[in-house]
C-alpha positions in Angstrom: 139.0 110.7 104.5 138.8 113.1 107.5 137.2 116.4 106.6 139.9 118.5 108.3 142.8 117.5 106.0 141.3 118.3 102.6 144.1 120.6 101.7 146.9 118.1 102.2 148.8 117.0 99.1 147.7 113.4 99.6 144.0 114.3 99.8 144.2 116.6 96.8 145.7 113.7 94.7 142.9 111.4 95.9 140.3 113.9 95.0 141.8 114.4 91.5 141.2 110.7 90.8 137.5 110.7 91.8 134.7 110.3 89.3 131.9 112.8 89.5 129.7 110.9 92.0 132.7 110.4 94.3 133.7 114.1 94.1 130.1 115.1 94.8 130.0 112.9 97.9 133.3 114.4 99.2 131.9 117.9 98.5 128.7 117.2 100.5 130.6 115.4 103.3 132.6 118.6 103.9 129.7 121.0 103.5 128.6 122.2 107.0 125.1 123.0 105.9 124.6 119.6 104.4 126.1 117.9 107.5 123.6 119.8 109.8 120.7 118.9 107.5 121.8 115.3 107.4 122.1 115.2 111.2 118.6 116.8 111.6 117.2 114.2 109.2 118.8 111.4 111.2 117.4 112.7 114.5 113.9 113.0 112.9 114.2 109.3 111.7 115.4 108.2 115.2 112.3 109.8 116.8 109.9 108.4 114.2 111.4 105.5 112.2 108.2 105.3 110.1 109.2 108.7 108.6 112.5 107.4 107.2 111.3 107.1 103.6 109.8 110.6 103.6 112.6 112.2 105.5 115.2 110.6 103.2 113.3 111.7 100.1 113.1 115.3 101.4 116.8 115.4 102.1 117.6 114.0 98.7 115.3 116.6 97.0 116.8 119.5 99.0 120.4 118.5 97.9 119.6 117.1 94.4 120.6 113.6 95.4 119.6 110.3 93.9 119.9 107.1 96.0 120.3 103.9 94.1 120.1 100.3 95.4 
C-alpha cells in the first residue's frame, strides 16, 4: 500500500480489516520519524554488517517492536 493514498476509501476499508499487528505496521510505515530512524539503522548496518543485531535491537527498543522468526 503506498503511503500517500492512506485517505482513499479503498485504503480505509483495508485498514479497517487489519488485526492489531498489521495496523501497527501500517502506522509505523507512514510515520516519518520511524522511516528516518529505520533508514539511519539500515545505513549503519550497511557500513558495519557486524552491528546488525545490535542496531536492530536498538531500533526495536526505541519503537517498542518485537521481531519474531
